[in-house]
Structure formats: structure tokens, C-alpha cells
C-alpha positions as CSV (number, residue, x, y, z in Angstrom):
1,M,14.9,18.9,7.4
2,R,14.2,19.8,3.7
3,I,12.7,16.9,2.0
4,A,11.5,16.0,-1.5
5,Q,9.0,13.5,-2.2
6,V,8.9,12.2,-5.5
7,A,5.5,10.1,-6.2
8,P,4.2,8.2,-9.2
9,L,2.2,10.2,-11.8
10,I,-0.3,7.3,-12.5
11,E,-2.7,8.5,-9.6
12,S,-3.1,11.8,-7.8
13,V,-1.6,12.1,-4.4
14,P,-4.0,10.8,-2.6
15,P,-5.8,9.0,-5.4
16,A,-9.3,9.6,-6.1
17,L,-10.2,5.9,-6.0
18,Y,-8.1,2.9,-6.1
19,G,-4.3,3.5,-5.5
20,G,-1.9,2.2,-2.9
21,T,1.7,3.9,-3.6
22,E,0.3,7.3,-3.9
23,R,-1.9,6.9,-1.1
24,V,0.9,6.1,1.3
25,V,3.0,9.0,-0.3
26,A,0.1,11.2,0.9
27,Y,-0.1,10.0,4.1
28,L,3.8,10.1,4.7
29,T,4.0,13.9,3.2
30,D,1.5,15.2,5.3
31,A,2.7,13.5,8.3
32,L,6.3,14.8,7.8
33,V,4.8,18.3,7.4
34,E,3.4,17.9,10.8
35,L,6.4,16.8,12.3
36,G,7.7,20.3,11.2
37,H,9.8,19.3,8.2
38,R,9.8,21.4,5.0
39,V,8.5,19.1,2.4
40,T,8.3,19.4,-1.5
41,L,6.0,16.9,-3.5
42,F,6.7,16.1,-6.9
43,A,3.6,14.7,-8.3
44,S,0.3,15.1,-10.6
45,G,-1.3,18.6,-10.6
46,D,-4.5,17.2,-9.1
47,S,-2.9,16.2,-5.9
48,K,-3.8,17.6,-2.5
49,T,-1.0,17.9,0.1
50,R,0.0,20.1,3.0
51,A,3.6,20.0,1.4
52,E,4.6,22.3,-1.4
53,L,3.5,20.9,-4.5
54,V,5.5,20.8,-7.8
55,P,3.3,19.7,-10.5
56,I,4.8,17.6,-13.1
57,V,1.4,17.1,-15.2
58,P,-2.1,18.6,-14.8
59,R,-3.8,15.4,-13.8
60,S,-3.2,11.9,-12.9
61,L,-2.3,9.9,-16.1
62,R,-4.6,7.2,-15.5
63,L,-7.5,9.6,-15.7
64,D,-6.2,11.4,-19.0
65,R,-7.4,10.0,-21.9
66,Q,-4.9,11.4,-24.2
67,V,-1.8,9.6,-22.3
68,H,-1.0,6.3,-23.7
69,D,2.7,6.1,-22.4
70,Y,3.5,6.6,-19.0
71,L,7.2,6.5,-19.2
72,P,8.0,10.0,-21.2
73,Y,6.2,11.5,-18.4
74,A,8.3,9.9,-15.7
75,C,11.3,11.1,-17.4
76,I,10.4,14.7,-17.3
77,Q,9.7,14.3,-13.6
78,V,13.0,12.8,-12.6
79,D,14.7,15.6,-14.8
80,R,12.6,18.2,-12.8
81,V,13.5,16.7,-9.7
82,M,17.4,16.5,-10.6
83,R,17.1,20.3,-11.5
84,Q,16.0,21.0,-8.1
85,A,17.9,18.4,-6.0
86,H,20.2,21.1,-4.7
87,E,17.2,22.6,-2.8
88,F,16.7,19.3,-0.6
89,D,18.8,17.6,2.3
90,I,17.0,14.4,1.3
91,V,15.3,13.0,-2.1
92,H,13.0,10.2,-1.3
93,F,11.5,8.5,-4.5
94,H,8.8,6.2,-4.7
95,V,8.9,5.5,-8.4
96,D,10.8,2.0,-8.5
97,L,13.7,2.3,-11.1
98,V,13.4,5.2,-13.8
99,H,15.7,7.7,-11.9
100,Y,18.7,5.3,-11.3
101,V,20.3,6.2,-14.6
102,C,20.7,9.8,-13.7
103,A,20.7,9.8,-9.6
104,Q,24.3,9.0,-9.2
105,P,25.1,12.6,-8.3
106,I,22.7,12.7,-5.4
107,M,23.3,9.3,-4.1
108,S,24.7,10.2,-0.9
109,R,21.2,11.8,0.0
110,M,18.6,10.0,-1.6
111,L,16.6,6.7,-1.0
112,T,14.1,4.9,-2.7
113,T,11.4,2.9,-1.4
114,L,10.1,-0.2,-3.4
115,H,6.3,-0.5,-3.1
116,G,5.8,-3.4,-5.7
117,R,6.6,-7.1,-6.0
118,L,10.2,-7.9,-6.5
119,D,10.4,-11.7,-7.6
120,L,10.0,-10.4,-11.7
121,P,13.0,-11.9,-13.4
122,D,13.8,-8.7,-15.3
123,L,14.7,-7.0,-12.0
124,Q,17.5,-9.2,-10.9
125,P,19.9,-7.9,-13.7
126,F,18.7,-4.6,-12.9
127,Y,19.5,-4.4,-9.2
128,R,22.8,-6.4,-9.8
129,H,23.9,-3.5,-11.9
130,F,22.8,-0.8,-9.3
131,P,23.5,-2.7,-6.1
132,D,24.6,0.4,-3.9
133,F,21.5,2.8,-4.1
134,A,19.8,3.1,-0.6
135,L,16.6,1.1,-0.5
136,V,13.8,0.9,1.8
137,S,11.3,-2.0,1.8
138,I,7.9,-2.1,3.0
139,S,8.0,-5.6,4.6
140,D,10.9,-8.1,5.2
141,A,9.1,-10.7,2.9
142,Q,9.2,-8.3,0.1
143,R,12.9,-8.4,0.0
144,A,13.3,-12.2,-0.3
145,P,13.7,-12.3,-4.2
146,M,16.3,-9.7,-4.5
147,P,20.0,-10.0,-5.2
148,P,22.4,-8.4,-2.4
149,V,21.5,-4.6,-2.4
150,N,21.8,-1.9,-0.1
151,W,18.7,-2.2,2.2
152,L,18.4,0.5,4.7
153,A,15.3,-0.6,6.7
154,T,12.1,-2.0,6.5
155,V,9.4,0.7,7.2
156,Q,5.6,-0.6,7.2
157,H,3.0,1.8,5.9
158,G,0.8,3.8,8.3
159,I,-2.5,5.8,8.0
160,P,-3.7,8.7,9.7
161,P,-5.5,7.7,12.9
162,D,-8.5,9.5,12.2
163,L,-8.9,8.7,8.6
164,L,-11.1,5.8,9.4
165,R,-13.8,5.5,11.9
166,F,-13.8,2.7,14.6
167,A,-16.9,0.3,14.4
168,P,-17.5,-1.2,17.8
169,E,-20.1,-3.6,16.6
170,A,-19.3,-6.2,13.8
171,G,-21.8,-6.1,10.9
172,K,-23.2,-9.3,9.0
173,Y,-21.3,-9.5,5.9
174,F,-17.5,-10.1,4.8
175,A,-15.6,-7.4,3.0
176,F,-13.3,-7.8,0.0
177,L,-11.6,-4.4,-1.1
178,G,-8.8,-3.7,-3.7
179,R,-7.9,-4.8,-7.1
180,L,-9.7,-7.6,-8.7
181,S,-7.1,-9.7,-10.2
182,R,-6.2,-13.5,-10.5
183,E,-3.5,-13.0,-7.5
184,K,-5.9,-11.3,-5.1
185,R,-8.3,-14.5,-5.4
186,P,-11.7,-13.0,-5.3
187,D,-12.8,-16.4,-6.1
188,R,-11.8,-17.6,-2.9
189,A,-13.4,-15.0,-1.0
190,I,-16.9,-15.9,-2.7
191,R,-16.3,-19.6,-1.9
192,I,-15.8,-18.7,1.8
193,A,-18.9,-16.6,1.6
194,E,-20.9,-19.6,0.2
195,A,-19.3,-22.1,2.7
196,T,-20.5,-20.2,5.7
197,G,-23.6,-18.6,4.2
198,V,-22.3,-15.3,5.2
199,P,-22.9,-12.4,2.4
200,L,-20.0,-10.8,0.9
201,K,-19.7,-7.5,-0.7
202,I,-16.9,-6.7,-3.0
203,A,-15.5,-3.2,-3.5
204,A,-12.9,-3.6,-6.2
205,K,-11.1,-1.9,-9.3
206,V,-10.9,-3.6,-12.6
207,D,-7.9,-2.8,-14.5
208,R,-7.7,-3.3,-18.3
209,A,-5.3,-5.9,-18.0
210,D,-7.7,-7.9,-15.6
211,R,-10.8,-7.4,-17.5
212,D,-10.6,-10.7,-19.4
213,Y,-10.2,-12.5,-16.1
214,F,-12.9,-10.7,-14.6
215,D,-15.3,-11.5,-17.3
216,S,-14.5,-15.1,-17.9
217,E,-14.0,-16.2,-14.3
218,I,-15.3,-13.9,-11.7
219,K,-18.5,-12.2,-13.2
220,P,-20.2,-15.7,-13.4
221,L,-19.6,-16.1,-9.7
222,L,-21.1,-13.0,-9.0
223,E,-24.5,-14.5,-9.5
224,S,-24.6,-16.0,-6.3
225,P,-27.1,-14.5,-4.1
226,L,-24.6,-14.0,-1.4
227,V,-22.2,-11.9,-3.2
228,E,-23.0,-8.1,-3.8
229,W,-20.8,-6.4,-6.4
230,I,-20.1,-2.9,-5.5
231,G,-17.2,-1.6,-7.7
232,E,-14.5,0.9,-7.0
233,I,-14.8,3.1,-3.8
234,N,-13.2,6.2,-2.5
235,D,-11.7,7.0,1.2
236,S,-15.1,8.3,2.1
237,D,-16.8,5.3,1.9
238,K,-14.3,3.0,3.5
239,S,-15.4,3.6,7.1
240,A,-18.8,2.4,6.3
241,F,-17.7,-0.6,4.0
242,L,-14.9,-1.8,6.2
243,G,-16.5,-0.9,9.5
244,G,-19.7,-2.5,8.5
245,A,-17.9,-5.9,7.9
246,C,-17.6,-8.8,10.3
247,A,-14.2,-9.6,8.6
248,L,-12.0,-8.4,5.7
249,L,-11.2,-11.3,3.5
250,F,-7.6,-11.2,2.3
251,P,-7.2,-14.4,0.2
252,V,-4.2,-13.4,-1.7
253,D,-2.3,-16.1,-3.8
254,W,1.0,-13.9,-4.4
255,P,4.0,-12.5,-2.8
256,E,2.2,-9.6,-1.3
257,P,4.4,-6.5,-0.7
258,F,2.5,-5.0,2.0
259,G,-1.5,-5.0,1.8
260,L,-2.8,-1.6,2.8
261,V,-6.4,-2.6,2.9
262,M,-5.3,-4.9,5.8
263,I,-4.4,-1.9,8.1
264,E,-7.4,0.0,6.9
265,A,-9.7,-2.7,8.1
266,M,-7.8,-2.7,11.5
267,A,-8.1,0.9,11.9
268,C,-12.1,0.3,11.8
269,G,-11.8,-2.5,14.3
270,T,-12.5,-5.2,11.7
271,P,-10.6,-8.3,11.8
272,V,-8.6,-9.9,8.9
273,I,-8.7,-13.3,7.5
274,A,-5.6,-13.6,5.1
275,F,-3.7,-16.1,3.4
276,R,-0.2,-16.7,4.6
277,C,1.5,-15.2,1.5
278,G,4.3,-12.4,1.5
279,S,3.9,-9.7,4.1
280,V,0.7,-11.0,5.7
281,P,2.6,-12.9,8.9
282,E,4.2,-9.4,9.5
283,I,0.9,-7.3,9.6
284,V,-1.9,-9.8,11.0
285,E,-1.4,-10.9,14.7
286,Q,-2.6,-14.5,15.0
287,G,-5.7,-14.6,17.0
288,I,-5.6,-11.0,18.0
289,T,-6.1,-8.7,14.7
290,G,-7.5,-11.6,12.6
291,F,-6.3,-15.3,11.3
292,I,-3.6,-16.2,9.1
293,V,-4.6,-19.2,7.1
294,D,-2.9,-21.8,4.7
295,D,-5.7,-23.5,3.0
296,M,-9.6,-22.9,2.1
297,Q,-10.8,-25.3,5.0
298,E,-8.6,-23.2,7.4
299,A,-10.2,-19.9,5.9
300,V,-13.7,-21.1,6.4
301,D,-12.9,-22.4,10.0
302,A,-11.6,-19.0,10.8
303,A,-14.5,-17.0,9.2
304,R,-16.9,-19.0,11.4
305,R,-15.0,-17.9,14.6
306,V,-13.8,-14.4,13.7
307,G,-16.7,-12.8,15.7
308,A,-14.7,-13.9,18.9
309,L,-12.1,-11.3,18.3
310,N,-12.1,-8.0,20.1
311,R,-12.7,-5.3,17.7
312,A,-11.6,-2.6,20.4
313,Q,-8.3,-4.3,20.7
314,I,-7.8,-4.5,17.0
315,R,-8.3,-0.7,16.8
316,R,-5.7,-0.2,19.7
317,R,-3.3,-2.5,17.8
318,F,-3.5,-0.4,14.8
319,E,-2.9,2.6,16.7
320,E,0.2,1.1,18.3
321,R,1.8,-0.2,15.0
322,F,0.2,1.3,11.7
323,T,-0.4,5.2,12.1
324,S,1.1,7.7,9.6
325,E,2.9,9.4,12.5
326,R,4.9,6.2,13.4
327,M,5.6,5.9,9.6
328,A,6.9,9.4,9.4
329,R,9.2,9.0,12.5
330,D,10.7,5.8,11.1
331,Y,11.5,7.4,7.9
332,T,13.0,10.4,9.7
333,A,15.1,8.0,11.4
334,V,16.2,6.7,7.9
335,Y,16.8,9.9,6.4
336,E,19.2,10.8,9.5
337,S,21.0,7.6,8.7
338,V,21.4,8.4,5.2
339,L,22.9,11.6,5.9
340,S,24.9,10.4,8.6
341,G,26.1,7.0,7.4
342,A,24.6,5.2,10.2
343,Q,22.4,2.4,10.5
344,P,18.8,3.3,11.3
345,R,17.4,2.5,14.7
346,L,13.5,2.3,14.0
347,A,10.7,2.5,16.6
348,A,8.9,-0.4,15.2
349,E,11.8,-3.0,15.5
């Protein structure tokens, strides 16, 4: 099958540091190539891929200090894709909504995976206006706020099984990994560490939009002797960081669409303690790969007994549910359904 993957230009594919969507696109693209498909990736020029790369900009936009507005480059990308669309059986967008206004001619052989939160009020009139475009969700919970649209399937994320090393022995600290923002609730992670007396290591990116929150509410909490601030890390650091932890703390307070870091922790055999928000109940298996909690007391109780979970079993469940090959096979089924008009039957169902 000839497949076009259209990635956001904000980060490279995969990102050098933090970045969820572009990371998933990287894993999916390479896995599709491994399955024998002919894949073309439309992304930034500093991307690394096994597919044919069509560079839209020389480097990821976030790292280019001369770029202040992402939208013009996104429009250039969509125009480039549309000019080459006749070369592909399927065009798979990961760029949310900028392509809708000109994608009608290829609607019968395209789909869009929505990677972000969908409860924002401005999205409602947009998707009511475009109800027929084929959409894929990354969790069932992600769909909840949407008006009636053309959902094809839910395809959960996957990562390469050899990307992160399995760590059979639990470490002696909790890990917090991701974007440091109000909805990710790093303050809860710090309070869990203080309540249990277990050190916490925070490896996080601070966006410009979250700088005031970090400076005013989180930075003072970093003075705790139990808390170690590491900052942003890359893939090569994740095995040691996540594998060395006794648990990943995922104390989110928003409708999490997926939460890639949860399956990254599982790949290391590290259990997850997560608040019941968004996709969490679809990802974490209670008492097997971690604990799902509803309040701080439950979180503290879970943190105290997380050592009883079997790290080898956590790794096995990752291999059974969350590899990039499984993700690529699920998407292949979706592509075939788009071309045939049938409803896909996914292995994960």
C-alpha cells in the first residue's frame, strides 16, 4: 500500500526531546515500512525515518528562532500534500484540522488521527461543519465531547518493543515525566512523595505558556529535599529514568487523550499510579500494570503498595498491548476499511 503520513512541523519526527504526536508518527511510519508498505513522510527536514521524507521546512519549527507563527508553514505543508496526493492510496493526517478546507477531493482515501483534547468549545462548530471526514481517536474517552462525526476506530498508541529496556528490579524513587503544566499536576506528585517519604525525580519540559505557573506554583515546591529537578530528557535517557523508578506518577487533572509516558513506563516494567481521568482506565490495568486512583489518599495508599506489582508481568502486558507493530497493523486495517468502505476489525478490540 502507498501511504502518506503527514506530521506536525512543530517538532522533528521523532522529536529530539519532548513531543508526543511526532513521536507516535515516527513509530507508526517505521512500523508500516517494516510491514512492507511504501510510506512517504511529510515532516520537518531534521526528521529521521525509514520512509521517504518530504521536508516541508529545514528544521522543526519550535527550534527555529526565526519562526513566530506556525500556521503559514502548516498551510504550505497541506498544499504540498495535496499536489502529491495522486501518488498515494491513503493519506493519513496527524495535523488536526488545517487540511479540512481543501481535502474534499481526496476524502474517500484519507483519514485524520486526532491526538489532542477535544473538549475545547471552539472545536464544536468546526466538527459540526465537517461531520463526514474519517476520524480515528487514540482512546475511547477522547471522543466523549465531540458532536456526531465519522469515527472509524480507536487505535491506541504503540512504541517499538526494543526502544526501552526492561528493568527487573524496582528503584527507590518515583518518576514524573512529561510536560510541566497545571493539568499534569506535578504538585500532586510532590505531595505523594512527601506523604510517603520516597524521593521524586521530575523530568519535564516547561513551555512558554506554562512558565508563569512553573515559577509561581511549582518552583517553590522544588525546594523539598525529596524532589530532584532534572529538566527535559531525550529517548536515550528514558530507560534509565523510567526503569530506575519504583513507579511512574501520572497525577493528571484533565481529559488525557492517551498519555504516551504510561506505556513507556510499562515497557520498562515500571508500574503506573494514575488519576482516573480521560484515557487512564483504558491504559492502566488495575492491580496489574499499576493503580488507578480517585483522590490523593488513594494515591498515597497505592504508592505505598506499588512494590507488590510484578514488573515482568507489566512488561508482558506492554508487549501484548502497546507495541508499534500492533499499532501499525491496526492502522493497516483502518486503511483497508477506508478503501473498501467496510468497518475495520481491529486486533485490539
